[in-house]
N, C-alpha and C positions, 0 to 999 in steps of 0.2 A: 513454404510460406502459405498462408490461407489462401485458397483459391476464391472464395466468394465472401461476401459481407457478412453471412451468416457464420461461418468458420471464423472469419477474422473477429468478429466479436465475441465468440465462444471463446478463443486463444485469449484476447484481451481482459474477458471476465476472469479467466483462471489465473493470469497473472495478477488482475487486481485482488482476488482473493490471497494469492500468495503474498504479496507485498503488505496487504493488511494483517494477515496473520503475523509475519516477520516484525512489522511495526508494533503490533500489540504486544510481542515478546520483548522487544527492546523496553519499551515503556515499562513493562514489568520489571525488567532487570534494573532499569535506571531508578525506579522509586521501591526496589525490595529491601533496601537497607544492608544488603550483603556485598553488593558490588562496592569495590573500593573507589574512592573519589578520584584517583589518578586512572581508573578506567571508565569512569562516568563520561567523559569526553568523547571516548570511542565509541560507547553505546549511543550517546547523544548522535553523534555522527551518522551511526547506522539509522537511528530513528528518522533523521532529516532525509538520509537517502530513500528510504522507504516511503516516507511521506510525499517527497518530490516526485517520484516514480508513481505513487497512487494518483497525485494530481494529474500528471501527464496522461495516464491511461484514461481517468475520467474525461479528460478534455478530448483523447481521441475517440470516445464512446459517445460525444455530444454534450457533455456535462460541463462546459466552461465556468469556471469560479463559483461552482455551485456544488453541493452535495447531490448525488442522485436520490430520487424519490424513494420512500422507505420501502424495502423489500423489492426495488426494482432492478439493480444492477447485480447484486451478489446472488441470485438466484442459482 
């Protein structure tokens, strides 16, 4: 586990990048026109999971109920 606040925030930012990318990919699959309708629910579930995780990570970084400032968190 991270031993100090700086390391903790670096780990959280890396998780945030990962969840953001996976969420973006889920959105692309959801609206690509190729995903069968019966799999759309699965993809939507993935999107919700990544969105909820992203929201939680943002709150842990000190951004409750708001988006981080432009260019702030994802550097």
